[in-house]
matplotlib code that plots the C-alpha trace (Angstrom):
import matplotlib.pyplot as plt

x = [73.3, 74.7, 72.9, 75.0, 74.3, 70.5, 70.6, 72.5, 70.3, 67.2, 68.7, 69.3, 65.7, 64.3, 66.1, 65.0, 61.6, 61.8, 63.2, 60.3, 57.4, 57.6, 58.1, 55.9, 52.8, 49.8, 51.9, 53.7, 50.9, 52.4, 49.2, 49.4, 52.9, 55.4, 58.0, 56.8, 57.3, 60.7, 61.7, 61.0, 63.0, 66.0, 66.2, 65.9, 68.8, 71.0, 70.5, 72.4, 68.9, 68.4, 65.3, 63.3, 65.6, 65.2, 62.1, 59.4, 60.1, 57.6, 59.9, 62.7, 66.1, 67.8, 65.0, 66.6, 69.8, 67.9, 66.2, 69.5, 71.0, 68.1, 69.4, 73.0, 72.8, 70.3, 67.6, 65.1, 62.2, 63.4, 66.8, 65.6, 62.8, 65.3, 68.1, 65.7, 64.3, 68.0, 68.3, 65.3, 66.0, 69.3, 67.6, 65.1, 67.7, 69.5, 66.3, 65.9, 69.3, 69.2, 65.7, 66.9, 69.8, 67.3, 65.2, 68.2, 69.7, 69.5, 66.2, 64.2, 66.6, 66.3, 62.6, 62.3, 64.6, 62.5, 59.2, 60.4, 61.2, 57.5, 57.3, 57.3, 54.3, 52.4, 53.2, 53.8, 55.6, 55.1, 58.4, 60.1, 58.4, 58.6, 61.7, 60.3, 62.6, 65.4, 64.2, 62.8, 66.2, 67.9, 65.5, 65.8, 69.7, 68.9, 66.8, 69.6, 72.3, 70.0, 69.4, 73.3, 73.6, 75.4, 73.0, 75.0, 75.1, 71.4, 70.2, 72.3, 70.9, 67.3, 68.0, 69.2, 66.2, 63.9, 65.5, 64.9, 61.2, 59.7, 58.4, 61.7, 61.3, 58.3, 60.9, 63.3, 60.8, 59.8, 63.4, 64.1, 61.1, 62.6, 66.0, 64.5, 62.3, 65.5, 66.9, 69.4, 68.7, 72.3, 72.1, 68.7, 69.7, 72.8, 70.8, 68.2, 71.0, 72.6, 69.2, 68.5, 72.0, 71.6, 68.1, 69.3, 72.7, 70.7, 68.1, 69.9, 71.3, 67.9, 66.3, 64.0, 60.2, 60.5, 61.5, 58.7, 56.3, 57.3, 55.9, 53.0, 52.1, 51.4, 49.5, 47.2, 46.3, 43.0, 42.1, 43.5, 41.1, 42.5, 42.8, 40.6, 39.1, 38.3, 36.4, 34.3, 33.6, 32.6, 30.2, 28.9, 28.5, 28.5, 32.2, 33.8, 36.7, 39.7, 42.6, 40.3, 39.4, 36.4, 38.1, 41.9, 44.3, 48.3, 48.7, 49.2, 46.9, 43.1, 41.5, 37.9, 36.8, 33.5, 30.8, 31.9, 35.6, 37.1, 35.4, 36.5, 40.0, 40.2, 38.8, 41.4, 44.2, 43.2, 43.0, 46.4, 48.0, 46.4, 47.5, 51.1, 51.2, 50.1, 52.6, 55.3, 54.4, 54.3, 57.7, 59.1, 57.5, 59.9, 63.6, 64.0, 65.1, 62.3, 59.5, 61.1, 60.8, 57.4, 56.5, 57.9, 55.8, 52.7, 53.7, 54.0, 50.5, 49.1, 50.5, 49.3, 45.7, 44.8, 46.6, 44.9, 47.1, 47.4, 49.4, 49.7, 53.5, 53.3, 52.8, 56.5, 57.1, 55.0, 56.1, 59.7, 57.8, 55.2, 57.8, 59.7, 56.2, 55.6, 59.2, 58.7, 55.5, 53.0, 51.4, 47.9, 49.3, 51.4, 48.6, 46.3, 49.0, 49.7, 46.0, 46.0, 49.0, 47.4, 44.1, 46.1, 47.5, 44.2, 43.0, 46.0, 46.8, 44.4, 41.2, 42.2, 40.2, 37.3, 37.8, 38.0, 34.6, 33.3, 32.7, 31.0, 33.0, 36.4, 35.4, 34.6, 37.9, 39.8, 37.6, 38.3, 42.0, 41.8, 39.7, 42.3, 45.3, 43.3, 42.5, 46.4, 47.2, 44.7, 45.8, 49.6, 49.0, 47.1, 49.7, 52.5, 50.4, 49.9, 53.5, 54.4, 51.9, 53.3, 57.0, 55.8, 54.1, 56.9, 59.3, 57.1, 56.5, 60.3, 61.1, 58.3, 57.9, 61.3, 60.2, 61.5, 59.1, 60.8, 58.8, 56.9, 54.2, 53.3, 51.6, 49.6, 51.1, 49.5, 48.6, 51.3, 49.6, 49.0, 52.7, 53.9, 52.0, 53.2, 56.8, 56.3, 54.7, 57.3, 60.2, 58.6, 58.4, 61.9, 63.1, 61.5, 63.3]
y = [-24.5, -21.0, -17.9, -16.3, -19.1, -19.2, -15.3, -15.9, -18.6, -16.3, -13.6, -16.1, -17.3, -13.7, -12.9, -16.2, -15.6, -12.1, -12.9, -15.4, -14.1, -10.5, -11.5, -14.5, -15.9, -14.4, -12.0, -10.1, -7.9, -4.4, -3.1, 0.1, 1.2, 4.2, 3.0, 5.3, 8.2, 6.8, 6.3, 10.1, 11.2, 8.7, 10.3, 13.9, 13.2, 11.5, 14.6, 16.6, 18.2, 18.7, 18.2, 21.2, 23.4, 22.1, 19.8, 19.2, 16.7, 15.1, 13.4, 14.5, 15.0, 11.7, 9.8, 10.9, 8.8, 5.2, 6.8, 7.9, 4.5, 2.9, 4.4, 3.7, 0.6, 2.2, 4.6, 2.4, 1.1, -2.4, -1.5, 1.0, -1.6, -4.3, -2.3, -0.7, -4.3, -5.3, -2.3, -2.8, -6.7, -5.5, -2.8, -5.5, -8.0, -5.0, -4.3, -7.8, -8.4, -5.1, -5.9, -9.4, -7.6, -4.9, -7.9, -8.7, -11.6, -15.1, -16.9, -13.6, -12.3, -15.6, -15.4, -12.1, -12.8, -15.8, -13.9, -11.2, -14.1, -14.1, -10.3, -10.6, -13.1, -11.0, -7.6, -8.6, -6.7, -3.4, -4.3, -3.8, -0.9, 1.4, 2.8, 2.3, -0.6, 1.9, 4.3, 1.6, 0.0, 3.2, 3.8, 0.2, 1.0, 4.4, 2.3, -0.2, 2.4, 3.8, 0.5, 0.1, 3.6, 5.1, 8.2, 10.4, 7.7, 6.9, 10.4, 10.8, 7.8, 8.9, 12.5, 10.6, 8.2, 11.5, 13.1, 9.9, 9.5, 11.7, 9.0, 8.3, 11.9, 10.4, 7.7, 10.5, 12.6, 9.3, 8.6, 12.1, 11.8, 8.3, 9.8, 12.7, 10.3, 8.6, 11.8, 11.9, 15.7, 16.3, 13.4, 14.4, 18.1, 16.8, 14.1, 16.8, 19.1, 16.3, 15.3, 19.0, 19.6, 16.5, 17.7, 21.4, 20.2, 18.2, 20.6, 23.8, 23.1, 22.8, 25.7, 27.6, 27.6, 24.1, 22.7, 24.4, 23.3, 19.7, 20.0, 22.0, 19.1, 16.6, 19.3, 20.4, 16.7, 15.5, 12.6, 9.5, 6.8, 4.0, 6.0, 5.6, 9.0, 8.0, 4.9, 7.3, 9.4, 6.3, 5.5, 9.1, 9.6, 12.7, 13.0, 12.5, 10.6, 12.7, 11.9, 10.5, 11.4, 13.2, 15.0, 15.2, 16.7, 17.0, 14.6, 11.4, 9.5, 9.3, 11.1, 12.2, 15.6, 17.5, 16.5, 16.1, 15.7, 18.9, 18.2, 14.5, 15.5, 18.2, 15.7, 13.0, 15.7, 16.4, 12.8, 12.3, 14.9, 13.9, 10.4, 11.2, 13.5, 10.7, 8.3, 10.6, 11.2, 7.3, 7.0, 8.8, 6.7, 3.5, 3.3, 0.1, 0.3, -2.2, 0.2, 2.9, 0.7, -0.4, 3.5, 3.9, 1.3, 2.7, 6.2, 4.8, 3.0, 6.2, 8.0, 5.3, 4.7, 8.4, 10.4, 11.5, 9.3, 5.6, 4.4, 0.7, 0.7, 2.0, -1.5, -2.0, 0.1, -1.9, -5.5, -5.3, -3.9, -6.6, -9.3, -7.7, -7.4, -11.1, -11.9, -9.8, -11.5, -8.8, -11.5, -10.3, -6.9, -8.5, -10.7, -7.8, -6.0, -9.0, -9.4, -5.7, -6.2, -9.2, -7.4, -4.5, -7.1, -8.4, -4.8, -3.5, -3.5, -6.1, -4.4, -1.0, 0.3, -1.4, 0.9, 4.0, 2.9, 2.6, -1.1, -2.3, -5.2, -3.4, -0.6, -3.2, -4.8, -1.4, -0.6, -3.8, -3.4, -0.1, -1.3, -4.2, -1.6, 0.8, -2.1, -2.8, 0.7, 0.7, -2.6, -1.7, 1.6, 0.0, -2.7, 0.0, 1.9, -1.0, -2.1, 1.5, 1.3, -2.2, -0.8, 2.1, 0.1, -2.6, 0.1, 1.5, -1.8, -2.8, 0.4, -0.4, 2.1, 3.8, 4.9, 8.5, 11.4, 12.9, 10.6, 12.9, 10.2, 8.8, 5.4, 3.8, 0.9, -2.4, -5.1, -7.9, -10.4, -7.7, -6.5, -10.0, -10.3, -7.2, -8.0, -11.2, -9.6, -6.8, -9.3, -11.3, -7.9, -7.3, -10.5, -9.7, -6.5]
z = [72.5, 73.6, 73.9, 71.3, 68.8, 69.5, 68.7, 65.6, 64.4, 65.3, 63.1, 60.2, 60.6, 60.5, 57.2, 55.6, 56.5, 55.5, 52.2, 51.5, 53.2, 52.0, 48.2, 47.7, 48.9, 51.0, 53.0, 50.1, 49.0, 48.2, 46.5, 48.6, 49.6, 49.7, 47.1, 44.4, 46.6, 47.8, 44.2, 43.4, 46.5, 45.7, 42.1, 43.3, 46.0, 43.5, 41.2, 43.9, 45.2, 48.9, 51.0, 52.1, 50.1, 46.8, 47.0, 49.6, 51.9, 54.5, 56.9, 59.2, 57.5, 58.4, 56.6, 53.3, 54.2, 53.5, 50.4, 49.0, 49.7, 47.9, 44.7, 44.7, 42.5, 40.1, 39.9, 38.1, 40.2, 40.4, 41.8, 44.2, 45.6, 46.1, 47.5, 49.9, 50.9, 51.8, 53.8, 55.6, 56.3, 58.0, 60.2, 61.1, 62.2, 64.1, 65.8, 66.9, 68.1, 70.2, 71.6, 72.6, 74.6, 76.1, 77.4, 79.7, 77.9, 78.7, 78.1, 77.9, 75.3, 73.2, 73.5, 72.2, 69.2, 68.3, 68.8, 66.3, 63.8, 63.3, 62.3, 58.4, 58.6, 61.2, 59.6, 55.8, 53.0, 54.7, 56.5, 53.1, 51.6, 54.7, 56.3, 60.0, 60.6, 60.8, 63.2, 65.7, 65.5, 66.4, 69.2, 70.7, 71.0, 72.8, 75.4, 75.7, 76.4, 79.1, 80.5, 80.8, 82.3, 79.2, 79.3, 76.8, 74.1, 74.7, 74.0, 71.2, 69.6, 70.5, 68.9, 65.8, 65.8, 66.2, 63.1, 61.3, 62.3, 65.0, 67.4, 69.3, 70.8, 72.8, 74.2, 75.0, 77.0, 78.9, 79.6, 80.9, 83.3, 84.5, 85.1, 87.1, 89.0, 90.2, 91.4, 88.6, 87.8, 86.6, 84.3, 83.1, 82.3, 80.6, 78.4, 77.6, 76.4, 74.1, 72.8, 72.0, 70.5, 68.1, 66.8, 66.2, 64.6, 62.2, 61.7, 61.2, 57.9, 56.6, 58.4, 56.3, 55.0, 53.5, 56.8, 58.6, 55.9, 56.6, 60.1, 59.0, 56.5, 59.4, 61.3, 58.7, 57.4, 58.2, 60.5, 58.8, 57.7, 59.9, 63.2, 66.2, 65.5, 62.2, 63.6, 65.7, 62.6, 60.5, 63.5, 63.7, 60.0, 57.9, 57.0, 53.5, 52.5, 51.3, 49.0, 46.3, 42.6, 44.0, 46.9, 46.1, 48.7, 49.0, 52.0, 49.8, 51.9, 52.8, 55.5, 56.7, 56.9, 57.3, 59.6, 63.2, 62.1, 63.6, 67.1, 67.1, 66.1, 69.0, 71.5, 70.5, 70.6, 74.3, 75.3, 73.6, 75.6, 79.0, 78.4, 77.5, 80.4, 82.7, 81.1, 81.7, 85.4, 85.7, 84.3, 87.2, 89.8, 89.6, 89.1, 87.1, 83.4, 82.6, 84.0, 81.7, 78.7, 79.4, 79.9, 76.6, 75.1, 76.6, 75.2, 71.6, 72.2, 73.1, 70.1, 67.7, 69.1, 70.1, 67.4, 64.2, 62.0, 62.4, 59.2, 59.0, 59.2, 62.8, 64.0, 63.0, 66.1, 68.3, 67.5, 69.3, 72.5, 72.4, 72.2, 75.3, 77.2, 76.6, 77.7, 80.9, 81.8, 80.5, 78.3, 78.1, 76.7, 74.3, 73.2, 72.8, 70.7, 68.5, 67.6, 66.7, 64.3, 62.8, 62.1, 60.6, 58.1, 57.5, 56.4, 54.8, 51.9, 50.5, 51.9, 52.1, 49.0, 50.7, 53.7, 51.4, 50.1, 53.8, 53.4, 56.7, 57.4, 56.8, 59.1, 61.8, 61.3, 61.8, 64.8, 66.3, 65.8, 67.3, 70.3, 70.9, 71.0, 73.4, 75.7, 75.5, 76.6, 79.5, 80.7, 80.5, 82.2, 85.0, 85.5, 85.6, 88.1, 90.2, 90.2, 91.2, 94.3, 95.4, 95.3, 97.3, 99.9, 100.1, 100.8, 103.5, 104.9, 104.9, 106.8, 109.6, 112.2, 111.4, 108.2, 107.3, 107.8, 104.6, 102.4, 99.8, 99.4, 102.7, 102.6, 105.4, 107.2, 106.2, 108.6, 109.0, 106.7, 104.1, 104.6, 103.9, 100.6, 99.4, 100.2, 98.2, 95.2, 95.1, 95.3, 92.2, 90.5, 91.4, 90.1, 86.7, 86.7]

ax = plt.figure().add_subplot(projection="3d")
ax.plot(x, y, z, "-o")
ax.set_aspect("equal")
plt.show()
């Protein structure tokens, strides 16, 4: 059977499983979701009101588009819910097909497509109650264009993705470092200008206090209850759950404050900055598109595990990258991330209120999930670093005694047997790339 037909079958299978698994049975739980908030926004938008200017809006400007589209066939809750579900199903399939092509086509692409068929079962109904399938599809499109050396279109898409939900901006920074590391400084400057222009062009019509408040909203919110920082706070004790009847807040979620919350939040902020800086530097160390994509995966893992918010829908971002990691031989990383996604579904939404009540078994489930994803981050970064060293060593070994004195990172010449092993391992890594 041809690759095209296998990809088409994978798309049909994903739609079928999405339709069944997210609406009936054990994976369809929507006890906790964002649909009520989306419904309010959809009605306001269809009344002709503008986000930030006429009403508070906690997302980037282009997030209003899927919410407006959700209301085109009716403003009642049922119409909005099902229209939105269809939109997200289409976005999910688009992301699947783009990820398959990003994998490099052939067997790897088919593998990625069929692995993602399982996402409605692994993630559950969050796929149809959150708009995250849209920005991840756009972000994957940007990475695919980068892999195909279409840099202008790539950064246009990453800019659009950032204005839909901010996380594609991390991928843009990684990609800029990757271009610079390849010596493509002119392309990097041009790409950065395109990305900045897109962000400004979309932001400027909404500029004002309301737009600033949408960013302040996320900066001011407390440590979210499912984050790794919250896991530490649960262990330390002394912090209180916010967003409840006893401690209401304006953030539409539950967090932890008091006790050691400020200190832990500050420590994790520093760790996140350091981790992202290391990943960006690492992205500049190898020239292959695969290395750039995996560094982007590492950046998202760092943001999710070290940031002060870990909303359950964030695993929607991770699933395509886990499938790519599996197809590219990073199977331990993919397995750890998949296990983290499964534990997220075990906890959310069915056990979420038990977490609010600090029930020990649920706190431990979330802690285990966070530990798995931290382990995945550490393993992925270490493997990217090792592959970078092998590439440098192989380049030096291949050049022998005639190696250029202009190398900015001198590498000691290995012995002949070691040199041959390095060559073989680097050739295998190159074949994967």
